[in-house]
mmCIF file as gemmi writes it, N, C-alpha and C atoms, coordinates in Angstrom:
data_model
loop_
_atom_site.group_PDB
_atom_site.id
_atom_site.type_symbol
_atom_site.label_atom_id
_atom_site.label_alt_id
_atom_site.label_comp_id
_atom_site.label_asym_id
_atom_site.label_entity_id
_atom_site.label_seq_id
_atom_site.pdbx_PDB_ins_code
_atom_site.Cartn_x
_atom_site.Cartn_y
_atom_site.Cartn_z
_atom_site.occupancy
_atom_site.B_iso_or_equiv
_atom_site.pdbx_formal_charge
_atom_site.auth_seq_id
_atom_site.auth_asym_id
_atom_site.pdbx_PDB_model_num
ATOM 1 N N . UNK Axp A 1 ? 0.836 -1.177 0 1 0 ? 1 A 1
ATOM 2 C CA . UNK Axp A 1 ? 0 0 0 1 0 ? 1 A 1
ATOM 3 C C . UNK Axp A 1 ? 0.887 1.249 0 1 0 ? 1 A 1
ATOM 4 N N . UNK Axp A 2 ? 0.599 2.156 -0.905 1 0 ? 2 A 1
ATOM 5 C CA . UNK Axp A 2 ? 1.395 3.376 -1.026 1 0 ? 2 A 1
ATOM 6 C C . UNK Axp A 2 ? 1.11 4.321 0.138 1 0 ? 2 A 1
ATOM 7 N N . UNK Axp A 3 ? 2.142 5.038 0.53 1 0 ? 3 A 1
ATOM 8 C CA . UNK Axp A 3 ? 1.984 6.021 1.608 1 0 ? 3 A 1
ATOM 9 C C . UNK Axp A 3 ? 1.077 7.156 1.141 1 0 ? 3 A 1
ATOM 10 N N . UNK Axp A 4 ? 0.3 7.686 2.052 1 0 ? 4 A 1
ATOM 11 C CA . UNK Axp A 4 ? -0.653 8.741 1.739 1 0 ? 4 A 1
ATOM 12 C C . UNK Axp A 4 ? 0.07 10.055 1.462 1 0 ? 4 A 1
ATOM 13 N N . UNK Axp A 5 ? -0.326 10.713 0.371 1 0 ? 5 A 1
ATOM 14 C CA . UNK Axp A 5 ? 0.232 12.018 0.028 1 0 ? 5 A 1
ATOM 15 C C . UNK Axp A 5 ? -0.598 13.109 0.7 1 0 ? 5 A 1
ATOM 16 N N . UNK Axp A 6 ? 0.096 14.094 1.224 1 0 ? 6 A 1
ATOM 17 C CA . UNK Axp A 6 ? -0.554 15.217 1.884 1 0 ? 6 A 1
ATOM 18 C C . UNK Axp A 6 ? 0.07 16.513 1.38 1 0 ? 6 A 1
ATOM 19 N N . UNK Axp A 7 ? -0.576 17.625 1.67 1 0 ? 7 A 1
ATOM 20 C CA . UNK Axp A 7 ? -0.032 18.949 1.366 1 0 ? 7 A 1
ATOM 21 C C . UNK Axp A 7 ? 0.079 19.731 2.664 1 0 ? 7 A 1
ATOM 22 N N . UNK Axp A 8 ? 1.252 20.292 2.892 1 0 ? 8 A 1
ATOM 23 C CA . UNK Axp A 8 ? 1.508 21.106 4.083 1 0 ? 8 A 1
ATOM 24 C C . UNK Axp A 8 ? 2.165 22.411 3.653 1 0 ? 8 A 1
ATOM 25 N N . UNK Axp A 9 ? 1.837 23.486 4.369 1 0 ? 9 A 1
ATOM 26 C CA . UNK Axp A 9 ? 2.375 24.809 4.043 1 0 ? 9 A 1
ATOM 27 C C . UNK Axp A 9 ? 3.316 25.291 5.14 1 0 ? 9 A 1
ATOM 28 N N . UNK Axp A 10 ? 4.383 25.952 4.69 1 0 ? 10 A 1
ATOM 29 C CA . UNK Axp A 10 ? 5.404 26.453 5.612 1 0 ? 10 A 1
ATOM 30 C C . UNK Axp A 10 ? 5.861 27.84 5.196 1 0 ? 10 A 1
ATOM 31 N N . UNK Axp A 11 ? 6.236 28.637 6.2 1 0 ? 11 A 1
ATOM 32 C CA . UNK Axp A 11 ? 6.948 29.886 5.979 1 0 ? 11 A 1
ATOM 33 C C . UNK Axp A 11 ? 8.436 29.58 6.031 1 0 ? 11 A 1
ATOM 34 N N . UNK Axp A 12 ? 9.183 30.016 5.043 1 0 ? 12 A 1
ATOM 35 C CA . UNK Axp A 12 ? 10.636 29.896 5.034 1 0 ? 12 A 1
ATOM 36 C C . UNK Axp A 12 ? 11.207 31.302 5.113 1 0 ? 12 A 1
ATOM 37 N N . UNK Axp A 13 ? 12.051 31.546 6.109 1 0 ? 13 A 1
ATOM 38 C CA . UNK Axp A 13 ? 12.647 32.859 6.326 1 0 ? 13 A 1
ATOM 39 C C . UNK Axp A 13 ? 14.157 32.691 6.35 1 0 ? 13 A 1
ATOM 40 N N . UNK Axp A 14 ? 14.848 33.54 5.575 1 0 ? 14 A 1
ATOM 41 C CA . UNK Axp A 14 ? 16.303 33.407 5.533 1 0 ? 14 A 1
ATOM 42 C C . UNK Axp A 14 ? 16.956 34.714 5.124 1 0 ? 14 A 1
ATOM 43 N N . UNK Axp A 15 ? 18.238 34.809 5.451 1 0 ? 15 A 1
ATOM 44 C CA . UNK Axp A 15 ? 19.034 35.993 5.149 1 0 ? 15 A 1
ATOM 45 C C . UNK Axp A 15 ? 19.369 36.028 3.658 1 0 ? 15 A 1
ATOM 46 N N . UNK Axp A 16 ? 19.594 37.222 3.111 1 0 ? 16 A 1
ATOM 47 C CA . UNK Axp A 16 ? 19.895 37.34 1.681 1 0 ? 16 A 1
ATOM 48 C C . UNK Axp A 16 ? 21.079 36.501 1.213 1 0 ? 16 A 1
ATOM 49 N N . UNK Axp A 17 ? 22.104 36.336 2.056 1 0 ? 17 A 1
ATOM 50 C CA . UNK Axp A 17 ? 23.258 35.536 1.616 1 0 ? 17 A 1
ATOM 51 C C . UNK Axp A 17 ? 22.879 34.073 1.394 1 0 ? 17 A 1
ATOM 52 N N . UNK Axp A 18 ? 21.918 33.566 2.145 1 0 ? 18 A 1
ATOM 53 C CA . UNK Axp A 18 ? 21.424 32.203 1.924 1 0 ? 18 A 1
ATOM 54 C C . UNK Axp A 18 ? 20.578 32.167 0.661 1 0 ? 18 A 1
ATOM 55 N N . UNK Axp A 19 ? 19.858 33.265 0.397 1 0 ? 19 A 1
ATOM 56 C CA . UNK Axp A 19 ? 19.005 33.349 -0.784 1 0 ? 19 A 1
ATOM 57 C C . UNK Axp A 19 ? 19.762 33.328 -2.096 1 0 ? 19 A 1
ATOM 58 N N . UNK Axp A 20 ? 21.069 33.499 -2.051 1 0 ? 20 A 1
ATOM 59 C CA . UNK Axp A 20 ? 21.874 33.433 -3.273 1 0 ? 20 A 1
ATOM 60 C C . UNK Axp A 20 ? 22.071 32 -3.751 1 0 ? 20 A 1
ATOM 61 N N . UNK Axp A 21 ? 21.831 31.035 -2.872 1 0 ? 21 A 1
ATOM 62 C CA . UNK Axp A 21 ? 21.925 29.623 -3.248 1 0 ? 21 A 1
ATOM 63 C C . UNK Axp A 21 ? 20.634 29.207 -3.957 1 0 ? 21 A 1
ATOM 64 N N . UNK Axp A 22 ? 20.712 28.321 -4.935 1 0 ? 22 A 1
ATOM 65 C CA . UNK Axp A 22 ? 19.493 27.854 -5.619 1 0 ? 22 A 1
ATOM 66 C C . UNK Axp A 22 ? 18.773 26.78 -4.797 1 0 ? 22 A 1
ATOM 67 N N . UNK Axp A 23 ? 18.252 27.161 -3.64 1 0 ? 23 A 1
ATOM 68 C CA . UNK Axp A 23 ? 17.71 26.186 -2.692 1 0 ? 23 A 1
ATOM 69 C C . UNK Axp A 23 ? 16.532 25.393 -3.249 1 0 ? 23 A 1
ATOM 70 N N . UNK Axp A 24 ? 15.603 26.048 -3.936 1 0 ? 24 A 1
ATOM 71 C CA . UNK Axp A 24 ? 14.454 25.308 -4.467 1 0 ? 24 A 1
ATOM 72 C C . UNK Axp A 24 ? 14.892 24.307 -5.531 1 0 ? 24 A 1
ATOM 73 N N . UNK Axp A 25 ? 15.832 24.703 -6.36 1 0 ? 25 A 1
ATOM 74 C CA . UNK Axp A 25 ? 16.361 23.782 -7.364 1 0 ? 25 A 1
ATOM 75 C C . UNK Axp A 25 ? 17.037 22.584 -6.694 1 0 ? 25 A 1
ATOM 76 N N . UNK Axp A 26 ? 17.902 22.846 -5.722 1 0 ? 26 A 1
ATOM 77 C CA . UNK Axp A 26 ? 18.607 21.764 -5.032 1 0 ? 26 A 1
ATOM 78 C C . UNK Axp A 26 ? 17.631 20.836 -4.319 1 0 ? 26 A 1
ATOM 79 N N . UNK Axp A 27 ? 16.612 21.418 -3.671 1 0 ? 27 A 1
ATOM 80 C CA . UNK Axp A 27 ? 15.6 20.612 -2.988 1 0 ? 27 A 1
ATOM 81 C C . UNK Axp A 27 ? 14.851 19.725 -3.98 1 0 ? 27 A 1
ATOM 82 N N . UNK Axp A 28 ? 14.502 20.287 -5.139 1 0 ? 28 A 1
ATOM 83 C CA . UNK Axp A 28 ? 13.736 19.512 -6.119 1 0 ? 28 A 1
ATOM 84 C C . UNK Axp A 28 ? 14.552 18.361 -6.697 1 0 ? 28 A 1
ATOM 85 N N . UNK Axp A 29 ? 15.859 18.502 -6.765 1 0 ? 29 A 1
ATOM 86 C CA . UNK Axp A 29 ? 16.724 17.428 -7.26 1 0 ? 29 A 1
ATOM 87 C C . UNK Axp A 29 ? 16.944 16.343 -6.209 1 0 ? 29 A 1
ATOM 88 N N . UNK Axp A 30 ? 16.945 16.738 -4.942 1 0 ? 30 A 1
ATOM 89 C CA . UNK Axp A 30 ? 17.273 15.813 -3.862 1 0 ? 30 A 1
ATOM 90 C C . UNK Axp A 30 ? 16.071 15.011 -3.361 1 0 ? 30 A 1
ATOM 91 N N . UNK Axp A 31 ? 14.869 15.622 -3.406 1 0 ? 31 A 1
ATOM 92 C CA . UNK Axp A 31 ? 13.693 14.998 -2.796 1 0 ? 31 A 1
ATOM 93 C C . UNK Axp A 31 ? 12.558 14.838 -3.801 1 0 ? 31 A 1
ATOM 94 N N . UNK Axp A 32 ? 11.762 13.799 -3.614 1 0 ? 32 A 1
ATOM 95 C CA . UNK Axp A 32 ? 10.576 13.566 -4.436 1 0 ? 32 A 1
ATOM 96 C C . UNK Axp A 32 ? 9.385 14.257 -3.774 1 0 ? 32 A 1
ATOM 97 N N . UNK Axp A 33 ? 9.41 15.598 -3.838 1 0 ? 33 A 1
ATOM 98 C CA . UNK Axp A 33 ? 8.383 16.415 -3.199 1 0 ? 33 A 1
ATOM 99 C C . UNK Axp A 33 ? 7.962 17.508 -4.18 1 0 ? 33 A 1
ATOM 100 N N . UNK Axp A 34 ? 6.664 17.62 -4.418 1 0 ? 34 A 1
ATOM 101 C CA . UNK Axp A 34 ? 6.153 18.724 -5.225 1 0 ? 34 A 1
ATOM 102 C C . UNK Axp A 34 ? 6.115 19.968 -4.351 1 0 ? 34 A 1
ATOM 103 N N . UNK Axp A 35 ? 6.345 21.134 -4.961 1 0 ? 35 A 1
ATOM 104 C CA . UNK Axp A 35 ? 6.234 22.369 -4.195 1 0 ? 35 A 1
ATOM 105 C C . UNK Axp A 35 ? 5.562 23.445 -5.032 1 0 ? 35 A 1
ATOM 106 N N . UNK Axp A 36 ? 4.906 24.348 -4.329 1 0 ? 36 A 1
ATOM 107 C CA . UNK Axp A 36 ? 4.243 25.477 -4.954 1 0 ? 36 A 1
ATOM 108 C C . UNK Axp A 36 ? 4.577 26.715 -4.131 1 0 ? 36 A 1
ATOM 109 N N . UNK Axp A 37 ? 5.114 27.727 -4.787 1 0 ? 37 A 1
ATOM 110 C CA . UNK Axp A 37 ? 5.395 28.988 -4.106 1 0 ? 37 A 1
ATOM 111 C C . UNK Axp A 37 ? 4.073 29.74 -3.994 1 0 ? 37 A 1
ATOM 112 N N . UNK Axp A 38 ? 3.588 29.904 -2.78 1 0 ? 38 A 1
ATOM 113 C CA . UNK Axp A 38 ? 2.301 30.566 -2.538 1 0 ? 38 A 1
ATOM 114 C C . UNK Axp A 38 ? 2.457 32.078 -2.426 1 0 ? 38 A 1
ATOM 115 N N . UNK Axp A 39 ? 3.578 32.527 -1.892 1 0 ? 39 A 1
ATOM 116 C CA . UNK Axp A 39 ? 3.895 33.953 -1.851 1 0 ? 39 A 1
ATOM 117 C C . UNK Axp A 39 ? 5.374 34.097 -1.524 1 0 ? 39 A 1
ATOM 118 N N . UNK Axp A 40 ? 5.915 35.265 -1.838 1 0 ? 40 A 1
ATOM 119 C CA . UNK Axp A 40 ? 7.324 35.526 -1.539 1 0 ? 40 A 1
ATOM 120 C C . UNK Axp A 40 ? 7.534 37.031 -1.452 1 0 ? 40 A 1
ATOM 121 N N . UNK Axp A 41 ? 8.445 37.416 -0.585 1 0 ? 41 A 1
ATOM 122 C CA . UNK Axp A 41 ? 8.819 38.816 -0.454 1 0 ? 41 A 1
ATOM 123 C C . UNK Axp A 41 ? 10.293 38.881 -0.057 1 0 ? 41 A 1
ATOM 124 N N . UNK Axp A 42 ? 10.928 39.955 -0.444 1 0 ? 42 A 1
ATOM 125 C CA . UNK Axp A 42 ? 12.348 40.1 -0.121 1 0 ? 42 A 1
ATOM 126 C C . UNK Axp A 42 ? 12.668 41.571 0.081 1 0 ? 42 A 1
ATOM 127 N N . UNK Axp A 43 ? 13.566 41.821 0.999 1 0 ? 43 A 1
ATOM 128 C CA . UNK Axp A 43 ? 14.186 43.13 1.108 1 0 ? 43 A 1
ATOM 129 C C . UNK Axp A 43 ? 15.663 42.894 1.385 1 0 ? 43 A 1
ATOM 130 N N . UNK Axp A 44 ? 16.391 43.916 1.689 1 0 ? 44 A 1
ATOM 131 C CA . UNK Axp A 44 ? 17.842 43.717 1.826 1 0 ? 44 A 1
ATOM 132 C C . UNK Axp A 44 ? 18.23 42.934 3.068 1 0 ? 44 A 1
ATOM 133 N N . UNK Axp A 45 ? 17.308 42.794 4.037 1 0 ? 45 A 1
ATOM 134 C CA . UNK Axp A 45 ? 17.624 42.11 5.287 1 0 ? 45 A 1
ATOM 135 C C . UNK Axp A 45 ? 17.089 40.691 5.394 1 0 ? 45 A 1
ATOM 136 N N . UNK Axp A 46 ? 16.004 40.386 4.688 1 0 ? 46 A 1
ATOM 137 C CA . UNK Axp A 46 ? 15.369 39.079 4.879 1 0 ? 46 A 1
ATOM 138 C C . UNK Axp A 46 ? 14.547 38.689 3.648 1 0 ? 46 A 1
ATOM 139 N N . UNK Axp A 47 ? 14.519 37.391 3.385 1 0 ? 47 A 1
ATOM 140 C CA . UNK Axp A 47 ? 13.643 36.803 2.368 1 0 ? 47 A 1
ATOM 141 C C . UNK Axp A 47 ? 12.613 35.962 3.103 1 0 ? 47 A 1
ATOM 142 N N . UNK Axp A 48 ? 11.361 36.036 2.667 1 0 ? 48 A 1
ATOM 143 C CA . UNK Axp A 48 ? 10.3 35.211 3.245 1 0 ? 48 A 1
ATOM 144 C C . UNK Axp A 48 ? 9.507 34.586 2.103 1 0 ? 48 A 1
ATOM 145 N N . UNK Axp A 49 ? 9.322 33.277 2.175 1 0 ? 49 A 1
ATOM 146 C CA . UNK Axp A 49 ? 8.522 32.564 1.182 1 0 ? 49 A 1
ATOM 147 C C . UNK Axp A 49 ? 7.509 31.689 1.89 1 0 ? 49 A 1
ATOM 148 N N . UNK Axp A 50 ? 6.336 31.597 1.319 1 0 ? 50 A 1
ATOM 149 C CA . UNK Axp A 50 ? 5.334 30.641 1.774 1 0 ? 50 A 1
ATOM 150 C C . UNK Axp A 50 ? 5.287 29.542 0.724 1 0 ? 50 A 1
ATOM 151 N N . UNK Axp A 51 ? 5.622 28.322 1.134 1 0 ? 51 A 1
ATOM 152 C CA . UNK Axp A 51 ? 5.653 27.186 0.219 1 0 ? 51 A 1
ATOM 153 C C . UNK Axp A 51 ? 4.658 26.132 0.66 1 0 ? 51 A 1
ATOM 154 N N . UNK Axp A 52 ? 4.068 25.473 -0.317 1 0 ? 52 A 1
ATOM 155 C CA . UNK Axp A 52 ? 3.209 24.322 -0.056 1 0 ? 52 A 1
ATOM 156 C C . UNK Axp A 52 ? 3.919 23.096 -0.617 1 0 ? 52 A 1
ATOM 157 N N . UNK Axp A 53 ? 4.152 22.113 0.227 1 0 ? 53 A 1
ATOM 158 C CA . UNK Axp A 53 ? 4.797 20.868 -0.177 1 0 ? 53 A 1
ATOM 159 C C . UNK Axp A 53 ? 3.75 19.768 -0.262 1 0 ? 53 A 1
ATOM 160 N N . UNK Axp A 54 ? 3.852 18.93 -1.288 1 0 ? 54 A 1
ATOM 161 C CA . UNK Axp A 54 ? 2.955 17.789 -1.435 1 0 ? 54 A 1
ATOM 162 C C . UNK Axp A 54 ? 3.791 16.536 -1.617 1 0 ? 54 A 1
ATOM 163 N N . UNK Axp A 55 ? 3.616 15.593 -0.711 1 0 ? 55 A 1
ATOM 164 C CA . UNK Axp A 55 ? 4.307 14.302 -0.749 1 0 ? 55 A 1
ATOM 165 C C . UNK Axp A 55 ? 3.824 13.516 0.467 1 0 ? 55 A 1
ATOM 166 N N . UNK Axp A 56 ? 4.595 12.523 0.864 1 0 ? 56 A 1
ATOM 167 C CA . UNK Axp A 56 ? 4.28 11.823 2.108 1 0 ? 56 A 1
ATOM 168 C C . UNK Axp A 56 ? 4.748 12.678 3.283 1 0 ? 56 A 1
ATOM 169 N N . UNK Axp A 57 ? 4.182 12.433 4.438 1 0 ? 57 A 1
ATOM 170 C CA . UNK Axp A 57 ? 4.573 13.193 5.632 1 0 ? 57 A 1
ATOM 171 C C . UNK Axp A 57 ? 6.061 13.015 5.91 1 0 ? 57 A 1
ATOM 172 N N . UNK Axp A 58 ? 6.569 11.801 5.709 1 0 ? 58 A 1
ATOM 173 C CA . UNK Axp A 58 ? 7.986 11.521 5.961 1 0 ? 58 A 1
ATOM 174 C C . UNK Axp A 58 ? 8.885 12.333 5.038 1 0 ? 58 A 1
ATOM 175 N N . UNK Axp A 59 ? 8.537 12.398 3.753 1 0 ? 59 A 1
ATOM 176 C CA . UNK Axp A 59 ? 9.355 13.153 2.793 1 0 ? 59 A 1
ATOM 177 C C . UNK Axp A 59 ? 9.332 14.645 3.108 1 0 ? 59 A 1
ATOM 178 N N . UNK Axp A 60 ? 8.16 15.157 3.477 1 0 ? 60 A 1
ATOM 179 C CA . UNK Axp A 60 ? 8.068 16.578 3.822 1 0 ? 60 A 1
ATOM 180 C C . UNK Axp A 60 ? 8.908 16.877 5.06 1 0 ? 60 A 1
ATOM 181 N N . UNK Axp A 61 ? 8.899 15.991 6.043 1 0 ? 61 A 1
ATOM 182 C CA . UNK Axp A 61 ? 9.753 16.164 7.226 1 0 ? 61 A 1
ATOM 183 C C . UNK Axp A 61 ? 11.225 16.215 6.834 1 0 ? 61 A 1
ATOM 184 N N . UNK Axp A 62 ? 11.638 15.368 5.887 1 0 ? 62 A 1
ATOM 185 C CA . UNK Axp A 62 ? 13.024 15.372 5.409 1 0 ? 62 A 1
ATOM 186 C C . UNK Axp A 62 ? 13.366 16.707 4.76 1 0 ? 62 A 1
ATOM 187 N N . UNK Axp A 63 ? 12.448 17.239 3.97 1 0 ? 63 A 1
ATOM 188 C CA . UNK Axp A 63 ? 12.669 18.525 3.309 1 0 ? 63 A 1
ATOM 189 C C . UNK Axp A 63 ? 12.814 19.64 4.347 1 0 ? 63 A 1
ATOM 190 N N . UNK Axp A 64 ? 11.941 19.659 5.338 1 0 ? 64 A 1
ATOM 191 C CA . UNK Axp A 64 ? 12.008 20.683 6.387 1 0 ? 64 A 1
ATOM 192 C C . UNK Axp A 64 ? 13.36 20.62 7.095 1 0 ? 64 A 1
ATOM 193 N N . UNK Axp A 65 ? 13.795 19.436 7.465 1 0 ? 65 A 1
ATOM 194 C CA . UNK Axp A 65 ? 15.095 19.283 8.14 1 0 ? 65 A 1
ATOM 195 C C . UNK Axp A 65 ? 16.239 19.734 7.237 1 0 ? 65 A 1
ATOM 196 N N . UNK Axp A 66 ? 16.141 19.435 5.946 1 0 ? 66 A 1
ATOM 197 C CA . UNK Axp A 66 ? 17.175 19.837 4.994 1 0 ? 66 A 1
ATOM 198 C C . UNK Axp A 66 ? 17.26 21.361 4.909 1 0 ? 66 A 1
ATOM 199 N N . UNK Axp A 67 ? 16.107 22.031 4.789 1 0 ? 67 A 1
ATOM 200 C CA . UNK Axp A 67 ? 16.109 23.495 4.747 1 0 ? 67 A 1
ATOM 201 C C . UNK Axp A 67 ? 16.718 24.071 6.024 1 0 ? 67 A 1
ATOM 202 N N . UNK Axp A 68 ? 16.376 23.507 7.169 1 0 ? 68 A 1
ATOM 203 C CA . UNK Axp A 68 ? 16.934 23.997 8.433 1 0 ? 68 A 1
ATOM 204 C C . UNK Axp A 68 ? 18.45 23.837 8.455 1 0 ? 68 A 1
ATOM 205 N N . UNK Axp A 69 ? 18.967 22.743 7.908 1 0 ? 69 A 1
ATOM 206 C CA . UNK Axp A 69 ? 20.428 22.552 7.835 1 0 ? 69 A 1
ATOM 207 C C . UNK Axp A 69 ? 21.084 23.582 6.923 1 0 ? 69 A 1
ATOM 208 N N . UNK Axp A 70 ? 20.325 24.125 5.971 1 0 ? 70 A 1
ATOM 209 C CA . UNK Axp A 70 ? 20.845 25.145 5.061 1 0 ? 70 A 1
ATOM 210 C C . UNK Axp A 70 ? 20.822 26.536 5.698 1 0 ? 70 A 1
ATOM 211 N N . UNK Axp A 71 ? 20.289 26.64 6.926 1 0 ? 71 A 1
ATOM 212 C CA . UNK Axp A 71 ? 20.22 27.918 7.618 1 0 ? 71 A 1
ATOM 213 C C . UNK Axp A 71 ? 18.898 28.65 7.448 1 0 ? 71 A 1
ATOM 214 N N . UNK Axp A 72 ? 17.886 27.946 6.966 1 0 ? 72 A 1
ATOM 215 C CA . UNK Axp A 72 ? 16.568 28.534 6.744 1 0 ? 72 A 1
ATOM 216 C C . UNK Axp A 72 ? 15.694 28.284 7.971 1 0 ? 72 A 1
ATOM 217 N N . UNK Axp A 73 ? 15 29.312 8.43 1 0 ? 73 A 1
ATOM 218 C CA . UNK Axp A 73 ? 14.023 29.149 9.512 1 0 ? 73 A 1
ATOM 219 C C . UNK Axp A 73 ? 12.724 28.667 8.875 1 0 ? 73 A 1
ATOM 220 N N . UNK Axp A 74 ? 12.195 27.544 9.351 1 0 ? 74 A 1
ATOM 221 C CA . UNK Axp A 74 ? 10.992 26.936 8.777 1 0 ? 74 A 1
ATOM 222 C C . UNK Axp A 74 ? 9.911 26.875 9.851 1 0 ? 74 A 1
ATOM 223 N N . UNK Axp A 75 ? 8.746 27.446 9.526 1 0 ? 75 A 1
ATOM 224 C CA . UNK Axp A 75 ? 7.619 27.431 10.457 1 0 ? 75 A 1
ATOM 225 C C . UNK Axp A 75 ? 6.362 27.016 9.71 1 0 ? 75 A 1
ATOM 226 N N . UNK Axp A 76 ? 5.539 26.157 10.302 1 0 ? 76 A 1
ATOM 227 C CA . UNK Axp A 76 ? 4.287 25.782 9.64 1 0 ? 76 A 1
ATOM 228 C C . UNK Axp A 76 ? 3.334 26.969 9.562 1 0 ? 76 A 1
ATOM 229 N N . UNK Axp A 77 ? 2.573 27.023 8.492 1 0 ? 77 A 1
ATOM 230 C CA . UNK Axp A 77 ? 1.519 28.023 8.362 1 0 ? 77 A 1
ATOM 231 C C . UNK Axp A 77 ? 0.338 27.512 9.164 1 0 ? 77 A 1
ATOM 232 N N . UNK Axp A 78 ? -0.051 28.246 10.178 1 0 ? 78 A 1
ATOM 233 C CA . UNK Axp A 78 ? -1.098 27.794 11.097 1 0 ? 78 A 1
ATOM 234 C C . UNK Axp A 78 ? -2.497 27.988 10.543 1 0 ? 78 A 1
ATOM 235 N N . UNK Axp A 79 ? -2.69 29.058 9.782 1 0 ? 79 A 1
ATOM 236 C CA . UNK Axp A 79 ? -4 29.325 9.198 1 0 ? 79 A 1
ATOM 237 C C . UNK Axp A 79 ? -3.811 29.646 7.728 1 0 ? 79 A 1
ATOM 238 N N . UNK Axp A 80 ? -4.87 29.698 6.987 1 0 ? 80 A 1
ATOM 239 C CA . UNK Axp A 80 ? -4.783 29.937 5.549 1 0 ? 80 A 1
ATOM 240 C C . UNK Axp A 80 ? -4.55 31.412 5.246 1 0 ? 80 A 1
ATOM 241 N N . UNK Axp A 81 ? -3.44 31.939 5.722 1 0 ? 81 A 1
ATOM 242 C CA . UNK Axp A 81 ? -3.118 33.346 5.5 1 0 ? 81 A 1
ATOM 243 C C . UNK Axp A 81 ? -2.547 33.588 4.115 1 0 ? 81 A 1
ATOM 244 N N . UNK Axp A 82 ? -2.258 32.521 3.38 1 0 ? 82 A 1
ATOM 245 C CA . UNK Axp A 82 ? -1.653 32.69 2.061 1 0 ? 82 A 1
ATOM 246 C C . UNK Axp A 82 ? -2.567 32.177 0.962 1 0 ? 82 A 1
ATOM 247 N N . UNK Axp A 83 ? -3.861 32.115 1.225 1 0 ? 83 A 1
ATOM 248 C CA . UNK Axp A 83 ? -4.805 31.672 0.205 1 0 ? 83 A 1
ATOM 249 C C . UNK Axp A 83 ? -4.809 32.656 -0.949 1 0 ? 83 A 1
ATOM 250 N N . UNK Axp A 84 ? -5.053 32.128 -2.115 1 0 ? 84 A 1
ATOM 251 C CA . UNK Axp A 84 ? -5.177 33.035 -3.246 1 0 ? 84 A 1
ATOM 252 C C . UNK Axp A 84 ? -4.789 32.386 -4.522 1 0 ? 84 A 1
């Protein structure tokens, strides 16, 4: 029986120097996880993205841990503040 696929949303916050790395590209090559950029904003001090990941819960957990190892702050979206 195949593992159940789910969609979870997270806020990713990181410094501009981390934003120079192709993190979404690297993540897409390393993990079998679909992603959708729900919103993004940047200024000279911080980048913030709202991403929706779709895969198994285990794979999404791996992605979250990977982003954290890259220096990205990852927080779950608690409410549908990024609908649209």
